[in-house]
C-alpha positions as CSV (number, residue, x, y, z in Angstrom):
1,M,96.2,230.7,344.9
2,M,99.8,230.2,343.6
3,K,100.7,227.0,341.9
4,N,104.2,225.7,341.3
5,L,104.8,226.4,337.6
6,V,108.1,224.7,337.3
7,E,106.7,221.5,338.8
8,E,103.8,221.7,336.4
9,L,106.1,222.2,333.4
10,R,108.4,219.4,334.5
11,W,105.8,216.6,334.6
12,R,104.5,217.8,331.2
13,G,107.9,217.4,329.6
14,M,108.1,221.2,329.0
15,L,111.1,222.0,331.0
16,H,114.6,222.1,329.5
17,D,116.6,224.5,331.6
18,T,116.2,227.2,334.2
19,M,118.6,229.6,335.9
20,P,119.4,228.7,339.5
21,G,116.7,230.1,341.9
22,T,114.0,230.4,339.2
23,E,111.6,228.0,340.9
24,E,112.0,229.6,344.3
25,H,111.6,233.1,342.8
26,L,108.2,232.1,341.2
27,N,106.9,230.5,344.4
28,E,107.5,233.6,346.5
29,K,104.7,235.8,345.0
30,M,103.1,236.8,341.7
31,R,105.7,237.4,339.0
32,S,105.6,238.8,335.5
33,A,107.3,236.8,332.7
34,Y,107.4,237.3,329.0
35,V,107.8,235.3,325.8
36,G,108.7,236.9,322.4
37,F,106.7,236.2,319.2
38,D,107.9,236.9,315.7
39,P,105.4,239.2,313.9
40,T,106.6,238.4,310.3
41,A,103.2,236.7,309.5
42,D,99.6,237.6,310.3
43,S,99.2,234.2,312.0
44,L,101.0,232.1,314.5
45,H,101.5,228.4,313.6
46,I,101.6,225.3,315.8
47,G,105.4,225.7,316.2
48,N,104.4,228.7,318.4
49,L,102.1,226.6,320.6
50,V,104.8,225.6,323.1
51,P,105.7,229.2,324.1
52,I,102.0,230.0,324.1
53,M,101.4,227.1,326.5
54,L,104.2,228.3,328.7
55,L,102.5,231.7,329.1
56,A,99.1,230.0,329.6
57,H,100.4,227.7,332.3
58,L,102.2,230.8,333.9
59,Q,98.9,232.6,334.1
60,R,97.0,229.6,335.4
61,A,99.7,229.4,338.1
62,G,98.8,232.9,339.3
63,H,101.5,234.9,337.5
64,R,101.2,237.7,334.9
65,P,102.1,236.7,331.2
66,I,103.5,239.3,328.9
67,A,103.4,238.6,325.2
68,L,106.1,240.6,323.4
69,V,105.6,241.1,319.7
70,G,109.0,241.8,318.2
71,G,108.2,244.7,315.9
72,A,111.8,246.0,316.2
73,T,113.4,242.6,316.2
74,G,111.2,241.5,313.4
75,M,112.9,244.3,311.4
76,I,116.2,242.6,312.1
77,G,115.9,238.9,312.2
78,D,116.9,236.4,314.9
79,P,119.9,234.3,313.8
80,S,119.0,231.4,316.1
81,G,118.6,228.2,314.1
82,K,118.6,230.0,310.8
83,S,121.1,230.0,308.0
84,S,120.1,233.2,306.2
85,E,118.6,236.6,306.9
86,R,114.8,237.1,306.8
87,N,112.8,239.6,304.9
88,L,112.4,242.9,306.8
89,L,108.8,244.3,307.2
90,D,107.4,247.8,307.3
91,E,105.7,249.2,310.3
92,E,102.1,249.1,308.9
93,T,102.4,245.4,308.2
94,L,103.9,244.7,311.6
95,R,101.0,246.5,313.3
96,H,98.5,244.4,311.4
97,N,100.3,241.2,312.2
98,Q,100.5,242.2,315.9
99,Q,96.7,242.6,316.1
100,C,96.1,239.2,314.4
101,V,98.6,237.6,316.9
102,K,96.8,239.1,319.9
103,E,93.5,237.7,318.7
104,Q,95.0,234.2,318.5
105,L,96.7,234.5,321.9
106,S,93.3,235.5,323.4
107,Q,92.2,231.9,322.9
108,F,94.8,230.9,325.5
109,L,95.4,234.0,327.6
110,D,93.0,236.3,329.6
111,F,93.8,239.9,328.6
112,K,90.7,241.5,330.2
113,S,89.4,239.8,333.3
114,G,90.4,242.8,335.5
115,K,92.6,240.5,337.6
116,E,96.0,241.5,338.8
117,N,97.6,238.8,336.5
118,D,95.8,239.9,333.3
119,A,97.9,239.1,330.2
120,L,99.6,242.1,328.6
121,M,100.8,242.5,325.0
122,V,103.7,244.8,324.2
123,N,105.6,245.7,321.0
124,N,109.3,246.3,321.3
125,Y,109.2,248.8,318.4
126,D,107.3,251.2,320.8
127,W,110.4,251.7,322.9
128,M,113.2,250.9,320.4
129,K,112.0,253.5,317.8
130,E,112.9,256.3,320.2
131,I,116.5,255.2,320.7
132,S,119.2,256.5,318.4
133,F,122.1,254.3,317.3
134,L,124.6,256.4,319.3
135,E,122.4,256.2,322.4
136,F,122.1,252.4,322.1
137,I,125.8,251.7,321.7
138,R,126.6,254.1,324.5
139,D,124.0,253.0,327.0
140,V,123.6,249.3,326.1
141,G,126.5,248.1,324.0
142,K,129.1,249.1,326.6
143,H,127.7,246.6,329.1
144,I,128.1,243.5,326.9
145,T,131.5,242.5,325.5
146,V,132.0,241.2,322.0
147,N,133.7,238.1,323.6
148,Y,130.5,237.4,325.5
149,M,128.4,237.8,322.3
150,M,130.7,235.6,320.2
151,A,130.5,232.8,322.7
152,K,126.7,232.3,322.0
153,D,125.9,229.2,320.0
154,S,123.6,231.1,317.7
155,V,126.5,233.3,316.7
156,K,129.1,230.6,316.5
157,N,126.9,228.4,314.3
158,R,126.2,231.1,311.8
159,I,129.8,232.3,311.5
160,S,131.4,228.9,311.3
161,G,128.6,227.0,309.5
162,E,129.2,225.5,306.1
163,G,127.4,226.9,303.2
164,T,126.5,230.2,304.8
165,D,127.5,233.8,304.0
166,G,128.4,234.5,307.6
167,M,126.4,236.9,309.6
168,S,125.6,240.6,309.1
169,F,126.2,243.2,311.8
170,T,122.4,243.7,311.9
171,E,121.9,240.1,313.0
172,F,124.9,240.1,315.3
173,T,123.3,242.9,317.3
174,Y,120.0,240.9,317.7
175,Q,120.9,239.5,321.1
176,L,121.6,243.0,322.3
177,V,118.3,244.2,321.2
178,Q,116.5,241.3,322.7
179,G,118.5,241.7,325.9
180,Y,117.4,245.3,326.0
181,D,113.8,244.2,325.8
182,F,114.3,242.2,328.9
183,Y,116.0,245.2,330.7
184,H,113.1,247.5,329.5
185,L,110.4,245.2,330.8
186,F,112.3,244.6,334.0
187,E,112.4,248.4,334.6
188,E,108.9,249.3,333.3
189,K,106.8,246.2,334.1
190,D,108.7,244.5,336.9
191,C,109.2,241.6,334.6
192,T,111.8,239.2,336.1
193,L,111.6,236.1,333.9
194,Q,111.9,235.4,330.2
195,M,110.8,232.0,328.7
196,G,111.3,230.5,325.3
197,G,112.6,227.5,323.4
198,S,116.0,226.0,324.3
199,D,117.5,227.6,321.2
200,Q,116.8,231.0,322.8
201,W,118.9,230.4,325.9
202,G,121.8,232.5,324.7
203,N,119.5,235.5,323.9
204,I,117.6,235.2,327.1
205,T,120.8,235.0,329.3
206,T,122.1,238.1,327.5
207,G,119.0,239.9,328.9
208,T,119.6,238.6,332.4
209,E,123.2,239.8,332.2
210,L,122.1,243.2,331.0
211,V,119.6,243.5,333.9
212,R,122.4,242.6,336.3
213,R,125.0,245.0,334.8
214,K,122.8,248.0,333.8
215,A,120.1,247.8,336.5
216,G,121.8,246.0,339.3
217,G,118.9,243.6,339.4
218,K,118.3,239.9,339.3
219,A,116.4,238.3,336.4
220,Y,115.8,234.7,335.4
221,A,115.5,232.4,332.4
222,L,113.4,229.3,331.7
223,T,113.4,227.3,328.5
224,C,111.4,224.3,327.1
225,P,112.7,221.6,324.8
226,L,112.4,221.9,321.1
227,I,109.6,219.6,320.1
228,T,110.4,216.9,317.6
229,K,108.5,214.0,316.1
230,S,109.4,210.4,317.0
231,D,110.4,209.7,313.4
232,G,112.9,212.5,313.4
233,S,110.9,214.8,311.1
234,K,110.1,218.4,312.1
235,F,107.1,219.1,314.3
236,G,104.5,221.5,312.9
237,K,105.1,220.8,309.3
238,S,102.9,218.9,306.8
239,E,103.3,218.3,303.1
240,G,101.6,221.6,302.5
241,G,104.0,223.5,304.8
242,N,103.2,225.1,308.2
243,I,100.1,224.3,310.1
244,W,98.7,227.7,310.9
245,L,96.3,228.8,313.7
246,D,94.4,231.0,311.3
247,P,91.5,229.0,309.8
248,K,91.9,230.9,306.5
249,R,95.5,229.5,306.2
250,T,94.9,226.0,307.6
251,S,91.3,224.9,307.8
252,P,90.0,223.5,311.2
253,Y,89.5,220.2,309.4
254,K,93.2,220.0,308.3
255,F,94.3,221.3,311.7
256,Y,92.2,218.5,313.4
257,Q,93.6,215.9,311.0
258,Y,97.2,216.9,311.8
259,W,96.8,216.0,315.4
260,L,94.6,212.9,314.7
261,N,97.4,211.5,312.5
262,T,100.2,211.6,315.2
263,S,101.9,208.4,316.2
264,D,101.1,206.7,319.5
265,E,104.5,207.8,320.9
266,D,104.0,211.4,319.9
267,A,100.4,211.5,321.0
268,E,101.4,210.4,324.5
269,K,104.0,213.3,324.6
270,Y,101.9,215.9,322.9
271,I,98.8,215.5,325.0
272,K,100.8,216.7,328.0
273,I,102.3,219.6,326.2
274,F,99.4,220.9,324.0
275,T,96.4,220.4,326.3
276,F,95.3,221.6,329.7
277,L,94.2,218.2,330.8
278,G,95.3,217.2,334.3
279,K,97.9,214.6,335.2
280,D,95.4,212.0,336.4
281,E,93.2,212.3,333.3
282,I,96.1,212.0,331.0
283,E,97.5,209.0,332.8
284,S,94.1,207.3,332.6
285,L,93.9,208.1,328.9
286,V,97.3,206.7,328.3
287,E,96.4,203.4,330.0
288,E,93.1,203.2,328.1
289,H,95.0,203.8,324.9
290,K,97.5,201.1,325.6
291,E,94.8,198.5,326.1
292,A,93.2,199.3,322.7
293,P,95.6,201.3,320.6
294,H,93.5,200.7,317.4
295,K,90.8,202.9,318.9
296,R,93.3,205.9,318.8
297,I,91.9,207.3,322.0
298,L,94.9,209.5,322.7
299,Q,95.0,210.9,319.2
300,K,91.2,211.7,319.2
301,K,91.4,213.4,322.6
302,L,94.5,215.4,321.6
303,A,92.9,216.5,318.3
304,E,89.7,217.4,320.0
305,E,91.3,219.5,322.8
306,V,93.7,221.4,320.6
307,T,91.1,222.2,317.9
308,L,88.6,223.3,320.5
309,T,91.1,225.7,322.1
310,V,92.5,227.2,318.9
311,H,89.1,227.3,317.1
312,N,85.7,226.7,318.7
313,Q,83.1,224.0,319.4
314,E,81.3,224.5,316.0
315,E,84.6,224.1,314.0
316,L,85.5,221.1,316.1
317,E,82.2,219.4,315.4
318,N,82.5,220.2,311.7
319,A,86.1,218.7,311.7
320,V,84.9,215.6,313.5
321,T,81.9,215.1,311.1
322,A,84.2,215.6,308.1
323,S,86.6,213.0,309.5
324,E,83.8,210.5,310.0
325,V,82.5,211.3,306.5
326,L,85.8,210.3,304.9
327,F,86.8,207.4,307.1
328,G,83.6,206.1,308.7
329,K,80.2,204.9,307.6
330,S,78.4,208.1,306.5
331,T,75.2,209.0,304.7
332,A,74.2,211.8,302.3
333,E,72.8,213.7,305.3
334,D,76.3,213.7,307.0
335,F,77.8,215.2,303.8
336,K,75.2,217.9,303.7
337,K,76.2,219.1,307.2
338,L,79.6,220.1,305.9
339,N,80.2,223.7,304.7
340,E,81.7,224.0,301.3
341,A,85.3,224.8,302.5
342,T,85.4,221.7,304.6
343,F,83.9,219.6,301.9
344,L,86.6,220.7,299.5
345,D,89.3,220.0,302.1
346,V,87.9,216.5,302.6
347,F,87.9,215.7,298.9
348,E,91.1,217.6,298.0
349,G,92.9,215.9,295.1
350,V,89.8,213.8,294.1
351,P,89.2,214.1,290.4
352,Q,86.2,216.2,289.4
353,A,84.1,216.9,286.3
354,D,81.9,220.0,285.7
355,I,78.4,219.3,284.4
356,P,75.8,222.1,283.7
357,L,73.3,222.5,286.5
358,A,70.5,222.4,283.9
359,E,71.4,218.8,282.9
360,I,71.4,217.7,286.6
361,E,68.0,219.4,287.2
362,E,66.6,217.4,284.2
363,G,68.0,214.2,285.5
364,L,71.5,212.7,284.8
365,D,71.5,209.0,284.0
366,M,74.0,206.8,285.8
367,I,75.8,205.6,282.6
368,G,76.4,209.2,281.6
369,A,77.4,210.1,285.2
370,L,80.0,207.3,285.4
371,S,81.4,207.4,281.9
372,A,80.2,209.5,279.0
373,K,79.8,212.7,280.9
374,T,82.7,212.4,283.3
375,G,85.2,209.8,282.3
376,F,85.2,208.4,285.8
377,L,85.0,204.9,284.4
378,N,86.6,204.0,281.0
379,S,83.5,202.9,279.1
380,N,79.7,202.6,279.2
381,G,80.3,198.8,279.4
382,E,82.4,199.2,282.5
383,A,79.8,201.5,284.0
384,R,77.0,198.9,283.4
385,R,79.1,196.1,284.9
386,A,79.8,198.1,288.0
387,L,76.1,199.0,288.5
388,K,75.1,195.3,288.1
389,E,77.7,194.3,290.6
390,N,76.1,196.8,293.1
391,S,79.5,198.6,293.6
392,V,78.3,202.1,292.7
393,S,77.1,204.7,295.1
394,V,75.9,208.3,294.9
395,N,76.7,210.2,298.1
396,K,77.6,206.9,299.8
397,E,74.2,205.3,299.0
398,K,74.1,202.3,296.6
399,V,72.3,202.9,293.3
400,K,71.2,200.8,290.3
401,E,71.3,201.6,286.6
402,D,67.8,203.1,286.6
403,Y,68.8,205.8,289.1
404,S,68.9,209.5,288.0
405,I,71.0,212.1,289.6
406,T,68.9,215.3,290.2
407,S,69.2,218.6,292.1
408,K,68.1,216.8,295.3
409,D,71.5,214.9,295.3
410,L,73.5,218.1,295.3
411,I,75.6,218.8,298.4
412,N,75.9,222.5,299.2
413,G,73.8,223.0,296.0
414,K,76.8,222.1,293.9
415,Y,78.5,218.7,294.5
416,V,77.7,215.0,294.0
417,I,80.0,212.2,295.2
418,L,80.4,209.1,293.1
419,N,82.0,205.9,294.4
420,K,83.0,202.7,292.8
421,G,83.8,200.3,295.6
422,K,85.4,201.7,298.7
423,K,88.5,203.3,297.2
424,N,87.5,205.0,293.9
425,T,85.9,208.4,294.4
426,Y,84.8,211.0,291.9
427,I,83.1,214.4,292.3
428,I,80.6,215.9,290.0
429,R,80.4,219.7,290.2
430,A,77.2,221.5,289.0
431,V,78.1,224.7,287.1
């Protein structure tokens, strides 16, 4: 059953521009469409989620998605939106990155159901490596004029931009190489549509032009808006840099936190773009959120849905538990549910002291734990006062001066959390 992809993308705020006739072309029968991915890292990041969602919605609408990994273009570098050339990678690294990217895309796309619209992954290095420079300029270059290439914004911005060193011939040819990809997929895979961010419009339309001039065919373009945050800062970045899909680069806890911390305005926009929830459910969530914004219903649902899709149920539950541990009323048992990596993420930046495990097994008195052995509090006197005021807790449970920290208090066999009041936290690590 075919669904109207353009209509779906439009209400989700994911449609920026289309070539005339694209919607009608897609509604006629199953089509193949592709999106290109940069293979210069072994993981995609959340900036890639919009083109991934384009492919996912395409497949759900009954069409065949093609994920193109730019092994050849990754060796050149796309000038769009960049002010300098990128580092070029060797083939072995690119192949490794391609496999990692496919595994991540498998969370969104079905590559092996056996259906006619199964997703496909291709690498443009596989066809570009067989073409000589002379063949390329003879068979491809002659179809696109320099005037046409110079008119593209990505080229004009790099050549005339302040503080740049201009543009190398290598990067100038990028749009031709990408255009040839579209032509190749048109000829070999009957691919008639390329999708991407709005900054890719120039490169995509070079491909449609090459299909028209070289193959006498008709190809189409569809772009989505570039996602921004309501405060004007760049989407997909945190203080630590990119938010990656690979849990080894960005932990599921930090990934979950990124979405949980979005503003109300952004959450209302993002829940349409980054989840598969239907229109009625989203509208209902938005109304519910507006009635009680302090409950952060939209943010919680957004964080839950995206984390579940990118990672899995277990990682989501771990992230939710970790969030409640940090911000809610939690017990020692809640802490013990966390794996060590998540525990360290939750308490990143919290001061720590190393104490020999043998001392903890013998029993560590509270004055020593708070002051003499750790320096958490400035003096033994301050430690005693805090204990008398009932403001000290071990693993979130209040303790008195006669309490001893022993191995039973260790989280993951290694950590003890000390608190003075609600805001002052310290970690003891058994070594």
